[in-house]
C-alpha positions in Angstrom: -29.1 90.7 -2.3 -28.3 92.8 0.8 -24.3 93.8 0.6 -25.3 96.9 2.1 -25.2 99.1 -1.0 -28.7 100.7 -2.4 -28.2 101.4 -6.2 -30.8 103.9 -7.4 -34.4 103.3 -8.8 -35.2 103.7 -12.2 -36.2 106.5 -13.7 -38.1 106.6 -17.2 -41.6 105.0 -17.5 -39.7 102.0 -20.0 -37.2 101.5 -17.7 -39.2 101.0 -14.7 -41.9 99.0 -16.7 -38.9 96.2 -17.9 -38.1 95.5 -13.7 -41.7 95.4 -12.8 -41.5 92.8 -10.0 -45.7 92.9 -9.3 -47.9 94.5 -7.7 -47.5 95.8 -4.2 -44.2 94.7 -3.5 -42.7 97.0 -0.6 -40.1 99.8 -1.5 -37.0 98.0 0.2 -37.7 94.5 -1.7 -37.6 97.0 -4.8 -34.8 98.4 -4.1 -32.7 95.0 -3.3 -34.2 93.3 -6.6 -32.4 96.8 -8.2 -29.5 95.9 -6.6 -29.9 91.7 -7.5 -29.0 93.3 -11.5 -25.7 94.9 -10.5 -24.5 91.5 -8.9 -23.5 87.9 -9.5 -20.4 89.5 -10.2 -19.0 86.1 -12.1 -22.2 85.4 -14.3 -21.6 88.9 -15.4 -18.0 88.9 -16.3 -18.3 85.1 -17.4 -20.9 86.6 -20.2 -18.5 89.6 -21.1 -15.6 87.3 -21.9 -17.3 84.8 -23.4 -19.0 87.0 -26.3 -15.5 88.7 -27.2 -13.9 85.4 -27.3 -16.5 84.3 -29.7 -16.8 87.3 -31.6 -13.2 87.7 -31.3 -12.8 84.1 -33.1 -15.5 84.4 -35.3 -13.8 87.7 -36.8 -10.3 86.1 -37.0 -11.8 82.8 -38.3 -14.0 85.5 -41.2 -12.1 88.8 -41.4 -15.5 90.2 -42.9 -16.9 93.8 -42.2 -20.1 92.2 -40.7 -18.1 90.5 -38.4 -15.3 92.5 -37.4 -18.1 95.3 -36.8 -19.1 92.6 -34.7 -16.7 92.2 -32.4 -15.7 96.1 -31.9 -19.6 95.8 -30.6 -18.3 93.4 -28.2 -15.6 95.4 -27.2 -16.7 98.9 -26.8 -20.2 97.4 -24.8 -18.3 95.6 -22.6 -15.4 98.6 -21.8 -18.1 100.6 -21.2 -20.8 98.5 -19.1 -17.6 97.3 -17.1 -17.0 101.1 -16.5 -20.7 102.1 -16.0 -20.7 98.9 -13.4 -17.7 100.3 -11.5 -18.9 103.9 -11.6 -22.8 102.8 -10.4 -21.0 100.7 -7.4 -19.2 103.4 -6.2 -22.0 106.0 -6.6 -24.0 103.4 -4.5 -21.7 103.4 -1.9 -21.1 106.9 -1.4 -24.9 107.4 -1.4 -25.4 109.0 -5.0 -27.7 108.2 -8.0 -26.2 105.3 -9.9 -28.2 106.2 -13.5 -29.7 102.8 -13.5 -31.6 103.3 -16.2 -28.6 103.4 -18.6 -27.3 100.5 -17.1 -31.0 98.5 -18.3 -30.3 100.4 -21.4 -26.8 98.8 -21.7 -28.1 95.3 -21.0 -30.3 95.4 -23.8 -27.7 96.6 -26.3 -26.0 94.1 -25.4 -28.2 91.3 -26.1 -28.9 93.0 -29.4 -25.2 92.8 -30.3 -25.7 89.3 -29.1 -28.8 88.9 -31.5 -26.8 90.4 -34.3 -24.0 88.1 -34.1 -25.8 84.9 -34.5 -27.6 86.4 -37.1 -24.8 87.3 -39.7 -23.0 84.3 -39.0 -26.2 82.0 -39.9 -26.3 84.1 -42.6 -23.1 83.4 -43.6 -23.2 79.9 -44.1 -20.3 79.0 -42.2 -21.8 76.0 -39.8 -18.9 76.1 -37.5 -19.1 79.9 -36.7 -22.8 79.8 -36.7 -22.7 76.7 -34.7 -19.9 78.6 -31.9 -22.3 81.6 -31.7 -25.5 80.0 -31.6 -24.2 77.9 -28.3 -22.8 80.8 -27.0 -26.1 83.1 -27.1 -27.9 80.0 -25.6 -25.6 79.9 -22.6 -25.8 83.7 -22.3 -30.0 82.8 -22.0 -29.5 81.5 -19.4 -26.9 83.8 -17.7 -29.0 86.4 -18.2 -31.7 84.4 -16.5 -30.5 83.9 -13.2 -28.6 87.0 -13.4 -31.6 88.9 -13.9 -34.3 87.4 -11.5 -35.4 90.4 -10.0 -36.7 92.1 -13.2 -38.5 89.1 -15.2 -39.7 91.1 -17.9 -35.9 92.6 -18.6 -35.3 88.9 -19.1 -37.7 88.3 -21.5 -36.2 91.6 -23.6 -32.8 90.1 -23.6 -33.5 87.1 -24.6 -35.5 88.0 -27.6 -32.8 90.4 -28.6 -30.1 87.6 -28.6 -31.9 85.1 -29.8 -35.0 86.4 -32.3 -32.4 87.1 -34.8 -31.9 83.2 -35.6 -35.7 83.1 -35.9 -35.1 85.7 -38.8 -32.3 84.2 -39.9 -33.5 80.8 -40.6 -35.8 81.8 -43.4 -32.7 83.0 -45.3 -29.6 80.7 -44.6 -30.6 78.0 -47.1 -30.9 74.9 -45.0 -34.5 73.8 -44.2 -33.6 71.9 -40.9 -33.0 75.0 -39.3 -36.5 75.9 -39.6 -36.7 73.8 -36.2 -35.2 76.9 -34.4 -38.9 78.5 -35.6 -40.2 76.5 -32.7 -37.3 75.9 -30.2 -36.5 79.4 -29.7 -40.0 80.7 -29.3 -40.1 77.8 -26.5 -37.2 78.4 -25.2 -38.2 82.1 -24.6 -41.4 81.0 -23.0 -39.9 78.6 -20.8 -36.7 80.4 -19.7 -38.9 83.8 -19.0 -41.8 81.6 -17.2 -38.8 80.1 -14.8 -38.0 84.0 -14.3 -40.9 85.2 -13.3 -41.3 82.2 -11.1 -38.1 82.8 -9.5 -39.0 86.4 -9.3 -42.3 85.2 -7.4 -40.1 83.2 -4.9 -37.4 85.0 -4.4 -40.3 88.1 -3.2 -41.8 86.0 -1.2 -39.1 84.8 0.5 -37.7 88.2 1.0 -41.3 89.4 2.4 -41.2 86.4 5.0 -38.1 87.5 6.1 -39.0 91.0 6.5 -41.6 89.6 8.3 -39.3 87.9 10.9 -37.0 90.6 11.3 -40.3 92.7 12.1 -41.7 90.8 14.6 -37.7 90.0 16.0 -37.3 93.6 16.3 -40.7 94.8 17.3 -42.1 94.6 21.1 -45.6 92.3 20.5 -48.1 94.7 22.6 -47.3 98.7 21.7 -45.4 98.2 18.1 -42.9 99.7 19.2 -39.3 98.2 18.9 -38.1 96.1 21.8 -34.6 95.2 23.2 -33.3 93.8 20.3 -34.4 96.4 17.9 -32.9 99.1 19.6 -29.5 97.2 20.3 -29.3 97.6 16.1 -30.8 101.1 15.6 -28.0 102.0 18.5 -25.4 100.7 17.4 -26.3 102.2 13.5 -26.7 105.6 15.1 -22.8 105.1 17.2 -21.4 104.3 13.6 -23.3 107.8 12.4 -22.0 109.2 15.3 -18.2 108.0 15.1 -18.4 109.3 11.2 -19.0 113.3 13.0 -22.7 113.0 11.5 -24.7 113.6 14.6 -25.0 113.3 18.7 -27.1 111.1 20.2 -29.4 111.2 23.2 -30.5 107.8 25.4 -33.1 108.5 27.1 -34.2 105.4 29.9 -37.5 106.2 31.1 -39.6 104.1 33.8 -43.3 104.6 35.1 -43.7 106.0 38.4 -46.1 103.9 40.5 -47.3 101.8 37.6 -47.9 98.6 39.8 -50.7 100.4 41.6 -52.2 100.5 38.3 -51.9 97.2 37.8 -53.2 96.0 41.0 -55.7 98.1 41.4 -57.0 97.4 37.8 -55.9 94.6 36.9 -53.0 93.4 34.0 -55.5 94.7 31.4 -55.5 98.0 32.2 -51.8 97.8 32.6 -51.6 96.7 29.4 -54.0 99.4 27.7 -52.0 102.4 30.1 -48.4 100.9 28.1 -50.0 101.3 24.4 -51.7 104.7 25.6 -47.7 105.6 27.0 -46.2 104.1 23.8 -48.5 106.0 21.5 -47.7 109.0 23.1 -43.6 108.9 23.1 -44.5 107.8 19.7 -46.2 111.0 18.8 -43.0 113.1 20.2 -40.3 111.6 18.0 -39.1 113.4 15.1 -37.9 111.6 11.8 -34.7 109.9 13.0 -35.5 109.1 16.5 -36.4 106.0 17.8 -38.9 104.8 20.7 -38.4 101.1 22.7 -39.6 99.1 25.3 -37.3 97.0 26.4 -39.5 95.0 29.1 -42.0 95.9 31.5 -42.6 99.7 32.1 -39.4 100.4 30.9 -38.7 102.6 27.7 -35.9 104.0 25.6 -35.6 106.8 23.5 -33.3 107.6 20.7 -33.1 111.0 19.4 -30.2 112.7 17.5 -28.7 116.1 17.4 -28.7 116.4 21.2 -27.4 118.0 23.9 -27.1 118.5 27.3 -29.6 121.5 27.2 -31.8 120.2 24.5 -32.3 116.5 25.7 -33.3 117.9 29.0 -35.8 119.9 27.4 -37.1 117.2 25.4 -37.1 114.7 28.1 -39.6 117.3 30.2 -41.6 117.4 27.1 -41.8 113.9 26.7 -42.9 113.6 31.1 -45.6 116.4 30.8 -47.7 114.6 27.7 -46.9 111.0 29.3 -48.5 112.1 32.4 -51.8 113.5 31.2 -54.7 111.3 32.5 -55.2 108.0 30.6 -59.3 106.9 29.9 -59.6 103.3 30.8 -62.0 101.0 29.6 -64.5 104.3 28.4 -64.8 105.7 32.0 -62.2 105.5 34.4 -59.1 107.9 34.5 -55.7 107.4 35.7 -52.5 109.1 36.1 -49.2 107.6 35.4 -45.8 109.4 36.3 -42.4 109.1 34.5 -38.7 109.2 35.3 -36.0 109.7 32.9 -32.5 109.2 32.7 -30.0 110.3 30.1 -26.6 109.9 28.7 -25.2 111.4 25.7 -23.4 110.1 22.5 -20.8 110.3 22.2 -19.9 112.3 25.6 -20.6 109.1 27.6 -19.3 106.6 25.5 -20.4 104.7 22.0 -20.5 101.2 23.4 -24.2 99.9 24.0 -23.1 98.6 27.9 -21.4 101.9 29.3 -24.5 104.3 27.0 -27.0 101.8 28.9 -25.1 101.9 32.7 -24.7 105.6 32.5 -28.4 106.5 31.4 -29.6 103.8 34.4 -27.5 105.7 37.1 -29.1 109.0 35.6 -32.6 107.6 35.9 -31.8 106.1 39.5 -31.1 109.7 40.2 -34.5 110.8 38.9 -36.3 108.4 40.8 -34.7 109.7 43.6 -36.0 113.1 43.3 -39.4 111.5 43.4 -40.5 111.3 40.3 -41.9 113.1 37.5 -38.2 114.1 36.9 -35.7 113.7 34.0 -31.6 113.7 35.0 -28.5 113.8 32.9 -25.3 111.7 33.7 -22.5 114.3 34.5 -20.2 115.2 32.1 -16.7 115.8 33.4 -16.0 118.5 35.4 -19.3 119.2 35.3 -21.9 118.2 37.8 -25.3 116.3 37.4 -28.2 118.4 36.3 -31.9 116.9 37.1 -35.5 118.4 35.4 -38.2 117.6 37.3 -41.9 118.7 36.2 -43.1 122.3 36.9 -39.2 123.2 38.4 -36.3 124.9 36.9 -33.3 123.4 36.1 -30.9 122.4 38.7 -27.7 121.1 40.0 -28.2 117.4 41.6 
């Protein structure tokens, strides 16, 4: 499930054990599976409404304290669970803790309440009420399985709490035919838990495959940097953050100088080695929220957060110095490649991909026209363009 909301992982050892979805499952997939516990709202609403109706009708039919108490439990738990779900969704949307541990405990309490209701109806000898409660409990077990597929252990615990008391009640119900429940319910618990584990396994495997496909689709195969697709997605996300006033971003468009000479002199495998080294050096220059991409040939792009004109120029100059260090080929030959950088700033130069790339491309052309190993930033309104070449002072273009 991917609705854009991030629900917190549980913190308690017991609840962590309950939602364990397998070893070596990546964090993003575990987070998505936790989100699935908060989703499938129709099943959630159906379960709440069903248990309220069943407990309410039985309490009207048999207004004994045990049935009234069951109905009260269902009303209170239903209200608390709905309120908690709404609150958790708002918290997830705001990026706050969703208190998932309490949400899981509430689910267990609800399952216990259903099991309590089935048990007292069986012990009452009212077989109309017992049939209604038993059928409702079985239906709830199915909903539990398919709503909580992200946490198979939680499924088993909830089915045990909701149907297990029926097994105990059969010993005191005075109807030997009900002893068949001693076989049916354990078998049902085993089969539904097994189905939940299989479904969870299939889901995790599918999510891992999708994750790998997304990585391959957005990653450059040679360098491991983002490719053009990955860069466009990242740029759109950063523009969204800029619109919200969260940051400013520098788009640094780079092109290697005289890279063709390396290919022509030493061959394309050597050229690929140079590209890998350049990518590694760019990667080492990045900060936590920055991104580097290779968008084709010897063209690279870096998205650097928190940049103004001055810091972007200095950042680009530092990358030029790092990239232009000698590169050892085949363990015996050193080569040096230059790099030119064109800079556009977000939001100063625009907030859409096409405009930003066009602006950065013009700045890159200005940097190359100065002879290479230079960076240039697109002009702001009323200001001249600026360029900085290696070992030179900042100058007006």
